[in-house]
N, C-alpha and C positions, 0 to 999 in steps of 0.2 A: 609754795608751787600751789593756786588755785585750781581745782581741780588737775591736774597732772600737769599743768601748764605752766614753765617756768613763769613769774612775775611779770618781768620784762613783756615776753611775747602776749602774757593777756591784757597787761594797761595798754599796747598797742594795739590789741583785735578791739577793745572796747572803745579806743579813742578812734579806731574807722567806722564802728558802727553808730557812734555817737555822729562823727563829719557824713555820714551817709542818711541817718535820718535828720539832722540837719537839713539837708540837703533838699529831702525831700519835703520838709516842713514849708520850707521856701518859696515852693511849687503849689501847696497843699496837697500834696500825694499821698500814696503809701507803698506799700513794697513788701509781697507775698515774704516769708520768713526763708522761701528755697529761694530767692533771688538775693538777699538780703547775705547768704552763708554764700555764695559764689562773689560776690562784691570784698568778702573779706579775705584779705591775703596775708593779717600775721599769723595765722593758723590754720587750723582745718576744721571745719564746723560742719553739722550735715542740718539741715531744716529741723530737725526732730531733736536736735541735742542737748541733754540737758545744762551742760556747759553756757549753750547759745542761750537757753532762757535764764541763768544764772547772769552773764552779763549783760542780758537787757533788765533785769530787774535791776543790776546795778547803775546802770547810766539812767534810768529811769527813776530810782530815788534820789542820785542826786540832781538831776533834772528838777524835778518836782521840789526837794529842798531848797534849790534855788529858786526858786516860783515861776518855772518855766515850764510846768505840765509835766506828765509822765511821758518822755519821746518816746516810748514804744508802742503809743497808741495805734503809732505808724504800722506797727509791723502782722500784717494781716493772715489769715489761713487764703491761700492760693484758690482753692474753690470751696463750697457750700456755703457758710456764713459770711465768709468772707471779713470776719471779725478776727480780734488777737484770740489767743489761746487761754486757758483756764488758769495760767499763771497769771496773766496781765489781770485778771480780776481779784484774784489772792493777793497779789501785791496791792491794789487800791485799796483792800480791806484793809493792811496794816497798815498804808498811808494814811488813814484814817477818811478815803473816800467812802461814802454811799455804793455798795456795787448790790444792792437788792434790788434795782432793777436795770441788766446790765448791760444791757442797750443806749440807756440814758448814762450810765455811767462812761461808759466811749468816748461817745459821742461828745459829753464834755470835755473831757481828756481831751481828744482830736481839737476840738476846736478852740481848749489853750492852749495846744501845744500850736497849729497854726497859727494863731492871733499873736502870740509872742513872735514867730521865726519873721513873720511874714512883714514884720517893718523893716523900713530902708535901712 
């Protein structure tokens, strides 16, 4: 039971998140954490929920390993810096990305995701 969720619920929520983010990628968009959690139906999550961050990490790791970029690059703070949270950059480092310049790291992943999903 990942983070207290039954495995089928965890998997369903991850699939929903992936589908939502791919939809945003196809239109070269972004989505705030707060909006994303409002669209997930399989489980109840909050915008600052460690379980959300874990799901985003799994989705991004799977997508990056498949060569499609870190899909969670599209999930950003609603206000302020309008960038992903610090967990995104920690994950980027663990995936071998150079995160010494976080803005450059984020923009590269953002572009990689959009470039892959905007293809017809």
